[in-house]
C-alpha positions in Angstrom: 39.6 10.4 -63.3 39.9 7.7 -60.6 38.0 7.5 -57.3 39.2 5.2 -54.5 37.1 4.0 -51.5 38.5 2.2 -48.4 37.3 1.4 -44.9 38.1 -0.5 -41.8 41.9 0.0 -41.6 41.6 0.1 -37.7 44.9 1.9 -37.5 46.6 1.6 -34.2 50.2 1.5 -32.8 50.0 -2.2 -32.3 49.7 -2.9 -36.0 52.5 -0.8 -37.6 52.5 -3.0 -40.7 49.0 -1.8 -41.6 50.0 1.9 -41.0 53.2 1.5 -43.1 51.2 -0.3 -45.8 48.6 2.4 -45.9 51.2 5.1 -46.2 52.9 3.2 -49.1 49.4 2.8 -50.7 48.8 6.5 -50.5 52.1 7.2 -52.4 51.9 4.4 -54.9 48.2 4.1 -55.5 46.3 7.1 -54.4 48.6 9.9 -55.7 46.9 11.7 -58.5 43.4 10.3 -58.0 40.4 12.6 -58.0 38.9 11.5 -54.7 39.5 9.2 -51.8 36.6 8.1 -49.6 37.4 6.6 -46.2 34.2 4.9 -45.0 34.8 4.7 -41.3 36.9 2.8 -38.7 39.9 4.5 -40.1 41.4 4.3 -36.6 40.9 1.4 -34.1 39.8 4.1 -31.6 39.7 7.9 -31.5 39.4 9.6 -28.2 39.1 13.2 -29.5 41.0 15.6 -31.7 42.9 17.0 -28.8 44.9 13.7 -29.0 47.0 15.6 -31.6 48.2 17.9 -28.8 50.1 15.1 -27.0 52.6 14.3 -29.7 55.5 12.2 -28.5 54.3 12.7 -24.9 51.5 10.1 -25.5 53.0 6.8 -24.2 50.5 4.8 -26.2 51.8 6.1 -29.5 48.3 7.0 -30.8 49.1 10.7 -31.1 52.3 10.1 -33.1 50.4 7.7 -35.4 47.6 10.2 -35.9 49.9 13.0 -36.7 51.9 10.9 -39.2 48.7 9.8 -41.0 47.2 13.3 -41.1 50.4 14.7 -42.6 50.4 12.0 -45.3 46.8 12.7 -46.2 47.4 16.4 -46.3 50.2 15.9 -48.8 47.7 14.0 -51.0 45.1 16.7 -50.6 47.7 19.3 -51.5 48.3 17.5 -54.8 44.6 17.9 -55.7 42.9 14.8 -54.3 39.5 15.4 -52.5 39.5 13.4 -49.2 36.3 12.5 -47.5 36.1 10.9 -44.0 33.1 9.1 -42.7 32.7 8.1 -39.1 32.7 4.4 -38.1 31.7 2.6 -35.0 35.3 2.9 -33.7 36.2 6.5 -34.6 32.9 8.3 -34.2 34.7 11.1 -32.2 36.8 12.2 -35.2 36.2 15.9 -35.6 36.8 18.9 -37.8 40.2 19.5 -36.3 41.6 16.2 -37.4 39.9 16.6 -40.8 41.6 19.9 -41.3 45.0 18.5 -40.3 44.4 15.8 -42.9 43.3 18.2 -45.6 40.0 16.3 -45.6 36.3 17.0 -45.0 33.8 15.0 -42.9 31.1 13.0 -44.8 27.7 12.3 -43.3 26.6 8.7 -42.9 24.7 7.9 -45.1 25.7 10.0 -48.1 24.8 9.9 -51.8 27.5 10.9 -54.2 28.1 10.6 -57.9 30.6 8.0 -58.9 31.3 6.9 -62.5 28.2 8.9 -63.6 25.9 7.1 -61.2 24.3 8.1 -57.8 25.8 5.8 -55.2 24.9 5.5 -51.5 27.9 5.4 -49.2 27.7 4.2 -45.6 29.9 2.8 -42.9 27.5 -0.1 -42.6 26.9 -0.5 -38.8 23.5 1.0 -39.0 22.4 -1.8 -41.3 23.0 -4.4 -38.7 19.7 -4.0 -37.0 19.4 -7.5 -35.6 22.2 -6.7 -33.2 20.0 -4.9 -30.8 22.6 -4.4 -28.1 25.0 -2.7 -30.5 22.2 -0.6 -32.0 21.4 0.7 -28.5 25.1 1.6 -28.0 25.3 3.2 -31.4 22.4 5.5 -30.6 24.1 6.5 -27.3 27.5 7.0 -28.9 26.2 9.2 -31.7 24.3 11.5 -29.3 25.9 14.9 -29.1 25.4 15.2 -25.3 27.1 11.8 -24.6 30.0 12.8 -26.9 30.4 16.1 -25.1 30.5 14.3 -21.7 33.2 11.9 -23.1 35.3 14.7 -24.6 35.2 16.6 -21.3 37.0 13.7 -19.5 40.8 13.8 -19.1 42.6 12.3 -22.0 44.1 9.5 -19.9 40.6 8.5 -18.7 39.4 8.5 -22.3 42.3 6.2 -23.4 41.3 3.8 -20.6 37.7 4.0 -21.6 38.5 3.3 -25.3 40.5 0.2 -24.3 37.7 -1.0 -22.1 35.1 -0.5 -24.9 37.3 -2.4 -27.4 37.6 -5.3 -25.0 33.9 -5.4 -24.3 33.2 -5.2 -28.1 35.5 -8.2 -28.7 33.9 -10.3 -26.0 30.4 -9.4 -27.2 31.3 -10.2 -30.8 32.6 -13.6 -29.9 29.3 -14.5 -28.3 27.0 -13.4 -31.2 25.7 -15.5 -34.1 27.1 -14.7 -37.6 23.7 -13.5 -38.9 23.3 -11.0 -36.1 26.7 -9.5 -37.0 25.8 -9.1 -40.6 23.5 -6.6 -42.3 19.8 -7.1 -42.2 18.7 -7.6 -45.9 15.4 -5.8 -45.4 17.2 -2.8 -43.9 19.5 -2.7 -46.9 16.6 -2.7 -49.3 14.7 0.0 -47.3 17.7 2.4 -47.1 18.5 2.0 -50.8 14.9 2.5 -51.8 14.6 5.6 -49.6 17.7 7.1 -51.3 16.6 6.1 -54.8 19.9 4.2 -55.6 20.8 0.9 -57.1 24.4 0.8 -55.8 25.4 0.8 -52.1 29.0 0.7 -50.9 29.8 0.1 -47.2 32.3 -1.5 -44.9 32.0 -2.5 -41.2 31.2 -6.2 -41.5 34.6 -7.3 -42.7 32.9 -9.5 -45.3 34.2 -8.3 -48.6 31.8 -9.2 -51.5 29.5 -7.9 -54.2 25.9 -8.8 -53.6 23.3 -8.8 -56.3 19.8 -7.7 -55.3 16.6 -6.0 -56.5 15.3 -2.6 -55.4 11.9 -1.5 -56.5 12.0 -4.0 -59.4 15.5 -2.8 -60.6 18.7 -4.8 -60.5 20.9 -3.5 -57.7 24.3 -4.2 -56.1 25.8 -3.9 -52.6 29.6 -3.7 -52.5 31.2 -4.6 -49.1 34.7 -3.4 -48.4 37.1 -5.6 -46.5 39.1 -4.8 -43.4 42.9 -4.2 -43.7 45.4 -6.7 -42.3 49.2 -6.7 -42.0 49.5 -8.4 -45.3 46.4 -7.3 -47.2 44.2 -4.3 -48.0 40.9 -3.7 -49.8 39.8 -1.0 -52.1 37.0 -0.1 -54.5 38.1 1.6 -57.7 35.8 3.7 -59.8 36.9 5.2 -63.1 35.0 7.9 -65.0 32.0 6.2 -66.6 33.1 2.9 -65.2 31.7 0.3 -62.8 32.9 0.0 -59.2 35.5 -2.7 -58.8 36.3 -4.4 -55.5 40.0 -5.3 -55.2 42.2 -7.0 -52.7 46.0 -6.2 -52.7 49.1 -7.1 -50.8 50.6 -4.7 -48.3 
């Protein structure tokens, strides 16, 4: 049986090519697989599951997109594929209601799962970027239940405005940061892998697809980094029963 892993699609109404490409990918590539793991930043922004109530009344198009994607995922789940959703730094407000609508279940970050007969650590990857102190402070705030409750209590339109502001601030901050600050901290990677007793880590977030060789407690280890999806290209990791993870790029 096949397991697929993806991350960083950043779905939003302004990039319909990615949404359409993802839906084709679900039908042509994901149909019939045992499991699909989506490791965060599935959506460019998520303001709360009550977005689904807006439907066509949402002038931004986010509600229509979310409903369309949830229905497609649920069809896949109905065919027997287990779908697991992990929060990213963009869609940390995804909740049980959306997961249910998509026939999926939420996955903790980090999580250890068995893939190809091996224990593998799955993460979004943002928590590994410890040199970015400003982002780590925001992450701690954004993942705090009290802060999330305060945000979700705001009117939807105010949340949409806030999400747009946060995306703009993030883009401006990113453009002013050095590359090494934006990437994972090697010592943090080794620490987390050792704590979980694994020699394989799969994550996204950094938009730097690659397979890195390293050593954990004297054992050879690997870190697989998923790429972000673009209008003409997607990234996946494929794991067959008893096989090794394989990082692949493909056209949309």
